[in-house]
C-alpha positions in Angstrom: -36.2 81.1 -4.3 -34.5 79.4 -7.3 -31.0 80.5 -8.1 -29.3 80.5 -11.4 -25.6 80.0 -11.2 -23.6 83.1 -11.8 -21.7 81.5 -14.7 -24.9 80.6 -16.5 -25.8 82.7 -19.6 -29.5 82.6 -18.6 -28.9 85.3 -15.9 -27.9 87.8 -18.5 -30.7 86.8 -20.9 -33.3 87.2 -18.2 -31.9 90.6 -17.2 -32.3 91.6 -20.8 -35.9 90.6 -20.5 -35.7 87.4 -22.6 -38.6 85.0 -22.0 -38.3 82.8 -18.9 -38.3 79.1 -19.8 -39.5 77.8 -16.5 -40.9 78.9 -13.2 -37.5 79.3 -11.6 -36.4 81.6 -14.3 -39.6 83.6 -14.1 -39.1 84.0 -10.3 -35.5 85.1 -10.9 -36.5 87.6 -13.6 -39.2 89.2 -11.4 -37.1 89.3 -8.3 -34.1 90.8 -10.2 -36.4 93.4 -11.8 -37.9 94.4 -8.5 -34.6 94.4 -6.6 -33.0 96.7 -9.2 -35.9 98.8 -10.4 -38.3 99.3 -7.6 -36.9 102.7 -6.6 -36.7 103.8 -10.3 -40.2 103.0 -11.6 -43.6 103.8 -10.3 -46.2 101.2 -9.5 -47.8 101.3 -13.0 -44.5 100.8 -14.8 -43.6 98.0 -12.4 -46.9 96.3 -13.1 -46.5 96.6 -16.8 -43.0 95.1 -16.7 -44.0 92.2 -14.5 -47.2 91.5 -16.5 -44.9 91.4 -19.6 -42.7 88.8 -18.0 -45.7 86.7 -17.1 -47.3 87.0 -20.5 -44.1 86.0 -22.3 -43.7 83.0 -19.9 -47.3 81.8 -20.5 -46.9 82.1 -24.3 -49.7 82.1 -26.8 -51.2 78.8 -25.7 -50.8 78.3 -22.0 -51.5 75.0 -20.5 -52.3 73.8 -16.9 -48.6 73.5 -16.1 -47.8 77.0 -17.2 -50.7 78.5 -15.3 -49.7 76.5 -12.2 -46.1 77.5 -12.5 -47.0 81.1 -12.9 -49.2 81.3 -9.9 -46.8 79.4 -7.7 -44.0 81.7 -8.9 -45.8 84.9 -8.1 -46.7 83.7 -4.6 -43.2 82.5 -3.8 -41.6 85.6 -5.3 -44.0 87.8 -3.3 -42.9 86.1 -0.1 -39.2 86.3 -0.9 -39.4 90.0 -1.9 -41.2 90.7 1.4 -38.7 88.6 3.4 -35.5 89.8 1.8 -36.2 93.3 0.5 -39.1 94.3 2.8 -40.9 95.9 -0.2 -44.6 96.3 -0.7 -44.5 95.2 -4.3 -46.1 92.0 -3.2 -49.6 93.3 -3.7 -48.8 93.9 -7.4 -47.8 90.2 -7.8 -51.0 89.0 -6.1 -53.1 91.3 -8.2 -51.4 90.1 -11.4 -52.1 86.5 -10.3 -55.7 87.3 -9.5 -56.2 88.9 -12.9 -55.6 85.5 -14.5 -58.5 83.9 -12.5 -61.1 84.3 -15.3 -58.6 83.1 -18.0 -57.7 80.0 -15.9 -61.3 79.3 -15.2 -62.1 79.3 -18.9 -59.2 77.0 -19.6 -60.4 74.7 -16.8 -64.0 74.7 -18.2 -62.7 73.8 -21.7 -60.7 70.9 -20.3 -63.7 69.7 -18.3 -65.7 69.6 -21.6 -62.8 67.9 -23.5 -61.8 65.4 -20.9 -64.7 65.1 -18.4 -64.9 66.4 -14.8 -63.4 64.9 -11.7 -65.7 62.0 -10.6 
């Protein structure tokens, strides 16, 4: 689990739902949201918020690194939420990640066309 120093302005920015710059910030943002909002929001609202964090992180033109960072972040965050908070929100994180499978496959196919496949 990445940690952002308490004296870093990015903590407050992420809490205010500003866009995460890297996977560590996305992990922090999701974990913080779940830790402080799980008992307040229903499953649908939680999914909407987390999806928003992910979409903002990916941006309008995601690349391989962004997709890879996002999927790794969701898996690690799922495990850390389960370990530390013992919450069942993990299934939401895995579902969000799985929902990107088609988009990532299209991106991969495009790059195969552009650059050639692995030999």
